[in-house]
C-alpha positions in Angstrom: -27.4 29.7 -45.3 -30.8 30.2 -43.2 -33.9 32.1 -44.6 -36.3 34.2 -42.4 -38.5 31.7 -42.7 -36.3 28.9 -41.4 -35.3 31.0 -38.6 -39.0 31.9 -37.7 -39.3 28.1 -37.8 -36.1 27.3 -34.8 -37.7 30.0 -32.6 -39.6 28.8 -29.2 -42.7 30.1 -28.7 -41.7 31.8 -25.7 -39.7 34.0 -28.1 -41.8 33.9 -31.4 -44.1 37.3 -31.8 -47.8 36.8 -30.2 -50.4 35.9 -33.2 -52.9 39.0 -32.4 -51.1 42.2 -34.2 -50.8 45.3 -31.3 -50.7 42.8 -28.2 -47.1 43.5 -26.7 -45.0 41.1 -25.5 -45.7 40.0 -22.2 -42.6 40.2 -20.0 -44.8 39.6 -16.3 -43.6 36.1 -16.4 -40.5 35.6 -14.8 -39.8 32.1 -14.8 -37.5 30.3 -12.6 -34.2 29.7 -14.5 -33.0 26.1 -14.4 -29.2 27.3 -15.5 -27.0 25.6 -13.6 -24.0 28.3 -13.5 -20.7 26.9 -12.8 -19.3 28.5 -9.5 -15.5 28.3 -10.1 -13.3 31.4 -10.4 -13.3 32.6 -14.0 -9.9 32.2 -15.2 -8.1 35.3 -16.2 -7.8 34.1 -19.7 -9.8 31.4 -20.7 -10.1 29.4 -24.0 -13.3 29.8 -25.3 -15.4 27.3 -27.6 -19.0 26.4 -27.9 -19.8 24.5 -24.8 -22.9 23.9 -22.5 -20.9 25.3 -19.3 -17.5 26.9 -19.1 -16.6 24.1 -16.5 -13.5 22.6 -18.4 -12.6 25.5 -21.3 -9.4 26.0 -20.1 -8.8 21.9 -19.0 -5.9 22.1 -21.8 -4.4 25.0 -20.3 -2.7 22.5 -17.7 -1.7 19.9 -19.6 2.2 20.4 -18.9 0.8 21.2 -14.8 2.0 17.4 -14.7 5.2 18.2 -15.3 8.4 19.2 -12.6 9.3 23.0 -13.3 12.9 21.3 -14.6 10.5 19.0 -16.8 8.5 21.8 -18.3 12.1 23.9 -18.9 13.5 20.9 -20.6 10.1 20.8 -23.0 10.0 24.8 -23.8 13.8 24.3 -24.7 13.2 21.7 -27.0 10.8 24.1 -29.5 11.7 27.2 -30.8 10.4 30.2 -29.8 8.5 32.5 -32.5 6.8 35.8 -32.4 3.7 36.1 -34.5 2.2 39.3 -34.9 -1.8 39.9 -34.5 -3.6 38.9 -37.5 -0.7 36.7 -38.7 -1.3 32.9 -39.6 0.5 30.6 -36.8 -0.7 27.5 -39.4 -2.8 27.3 -42.3 -5.4 24.7 -43.5 -3.8 22.6 -46.4 0.0 23.3 -45.3 2.3 20.4 -44.3 2.2 19.4 -40.8 5.3 19.4 -38.5 4.9 19.2 -35.2 2.7 21.4 -32.6 2.8 25.2 -31.1 2.0 26.0 -27.5 0.9 29.1 -26.8 3.0 31.1 -24.2 1.1 34.4 -24.8 -1.4 35.9 -26.5 -4.9 34.3 -28.2 -5.0 31.8 -31.6 -8.3 31.4 -33.1 -8.2 27.7 -34.7 -10.7 27.5 -37.9 -12.1 25.4 -41.0 -12.5 27.3 -44.3 -15.0 25.2 -46.4 -14.4 25.1 -50.5 -17.6 28.1 -49.9 -15.3 30.3 -48.4 -18.0 29.7 -44.9 -15.9 29.6 -42.4 -17.0 27.7 -38.7 -14.6 28.5 -35.6 -13.0 25.5 -33.6 -11.7 27.8 -30.6 -10.1 30.9 -29.3 -7.1 29.2 -27.3 -4.8 31.1 -24.9 -1.6 30.7 -23.0 -1.1 27.5 -22.0 -3.1 25.2 -24.8 -0.9 23.4 -27.3 -2.6 23.5 -31.4 -1.7 22.5 -34.3 -3.3 18.9 -34.1 -4.5 16.5 -34.6 -1.4 15.5 -35.8 1.2 15.3 -33.2 5.1 14.3 -34.6 4.7 15.1 -38.3 3.3 14.3 -41.8 0.3 15.1 -43.1 -1.3 18.5 -43.5 -3.5 20.6 -41.4 -7.0 20.2 -41.1 -7.5 23.8 -39.5 -5.9 27.1 -39.7 -4.8 29.0 -36.7 -4.6 33.0 -36.5 -3.4 35.3 -34.3 -5.9 37.5 -32.6 -3.4 39.2 -30.5 0.5 39.4 -30.9 1.6 35.8 -29.9 4.7 34.3 -28.1 4.9 30.7 -29.1 7.1 27.6 -28.8 7.2 25.1 -31.9 7.9 21.7 -31.3 8.8 19.8 -34.4 8.4 16.2 -35.2 11.8 15.1 -34.4 11.6 17.1 -30.9 8.8 15.8 -29.7 9.4 12.4 -30.5 12.6 12.7 -28.7 10.5 14.2 -25.9 7.9 11.1 -25.7 10.4 8.2 -25.8 12.7 10.2 -23.0 10.2 11.6 -21.0 7.5 9.4 -20.0 5.7 12.3 -17.9 5.4 14.2 -20.9 4.2 11.4 -22.9 1.4 11.4 -19.9 0.6 15.0 -20.2 0.4 15.3 -23.7 -2.6 12.7 -23.4 -4.1 14.8 -20.4 -3.9 17.9 -23.9 -5.1 15.4 -26.0 -8.3 14.6 -23.7 -9.2 18.3 -23.6 -9.0 18.5 -27.3 -11.1 15.7 -27.7 -13.5 16.9 -25.5 -13.4 20.2 -27.2 -14.2 18.6 -30.6 -16.9 16.4 -29.0 -18.8 19.3 -27.5 -18.8 21.3 -30.6 -20.1 17.8 -32.7 -22.8 17.8 -29.9 -24.2 21.0 -30.0 -24.4 21.4 -33.6 -25.9 18.2 -34.1 -28.6 18.7 -31.0 -28.9 22.3 -30.5 -31.3 24.9 -33.2 -29.1 27.5 -34.5 -31.0 29.9 -32.1 -30.4 27.7 -29.1 -26.5 27.9 -30.1 -26.5 31.8 -30.3 -28.0 31.9 -27.0 -25.7 29.4 -25.5 -22.7 31.7 -27.0 -24.0 35.0 -25.5 -24.9 33.1 -21.8 -21.3 31.9 -21.9 -19.5 35.4 -22.9 -21.6 36.6 -19.9 -19.9 34.0 -17.4 -16.6 34.4 -19.1 -16.9 38.0 -19.8 -19.5 39.7 -18.1 -19.8 42.2 -15.2 -22.9 43.3 -13.3 -24.1 46.7 -13.6 -27.4 46.6 -11.8 -29.9 44.1 -13.3 -27.7 43.9 -16.8 -24.7 42.1 -17.9 -22.2 44.0 -19.8 -20.0 41.7 -21.6 -16.3 42.8 -21.5 -15.5 40.9 -25.2 -15.3 43.1 -28.3 -16.7 40.7 -30.9 -18.1 41.1 -34.3 -20.9 39.9 -35.9 -18.9 37.3 -38.5 -16.6 36.3 -35.5 -20.3 35.0 -33.4 -21.4 33.7 -37.1 -18.4 31.4 -37.3 -19.0 30.3 -33.8 -22.5 29.2 -33.8 -22.2 27.5 -37.3 -24.7 30.4 -39.0 -24.1 33.6 -41.5 -23.3 37.1 -40.6 -26.7 38.8 -42.3 -28.5 35.8 -39.6 -26.6 36.7 -37.1 -27.2 40.6 -37.7 -30.7 39.4 -37.6 -31.2 37.9 -34.6 -29.2 40.6 -32.7 -31.4 42.8 -33.5 -34.8 40.8 -32.8 -33.3 40.3 -29.7 -33.1 44.2 -29.0 -36.4 44.9 -30.0 -37.1 42.3 -27.1 -35.3 44.1 -25.0 -32.9 40.8 -24.3 -29.5 42.5 -24.8 -28.9 45.8 -25.6 -25.1 46.6 -28.3 -23.9 50.2 -27.2 -20.8 50.5 -29.9 -19.1 47.3 -29.9 -20.2 46.4 -26.7 -23.1 44.0 -25.7 -25.3 44.3 -22.8 -27.5 41.4 -21.7 -30.9 43.0 -19.7 -32.8 39.7 -20.0 -30.8 36.9 -18.7 -33.8 34.6 -18.2 -35.0 34.7 -21.4 -31.9 33.8 -23.2 -32.2 30.7 -20.5 -35.5 30.1 -21.8 -34.7 29.5 -25.5 -32.3 26.8 -24.1 -34.4 25.5 -21.4 -38.2 25.3 -22.9 -40.1 22.5 -22.2 
């Protein structure tokens, strides 16, 4: 758990309180941003995980695109279509593994639970992505849990069904490799950010990612049109709910953000960027 003292130590100089009491924070210095924004059109429903950029977040949703329409139909026919209500488990950490799941509709959060009960979220996966790895054809146990964030329709491909598809349809084998590459990039991105970014930088990065994926401009303010709880933010950035609540309050006091009910509004995106791109 991050203490108040540790949190203060992670703040960049541009964000920390000034040493002289009674001196207001100076907002007049608008430094030119160095953040490189994506020029791609935002997908209607993108996956979400910790990354330095939104480019590539949804690459795994297209792993079946190399297949013809008839081949895609063959893949889906090999699976068992299941409906998973909101808040129900798709698979659970520690359960026996027997194949993968392709999301057809809805959204699934994949996460790990430590013995202490603390959770870290790998990603929120959306239609087109497969989940349930890293095992593919069965055996072993699930290393993660997957829970439906909203009602989902999922194609469950068993280990034997996958082996039959892989041996009988070389194009599917190549497609699955594409999917595994996308998953590998997700794992690498998560490891890189956890290993090289402080927790306050991860929080700033996550808010910027949300602004790019779900933000709409309202004058100089960016309104994030996605409801997300402090617990969910904490599980994404690898911290605690208490720390997230404290830092969001501090961001509000600095007028970097405003919170209206469950909606986050970013008022000073340049100051979030300074946290990431300080010299």
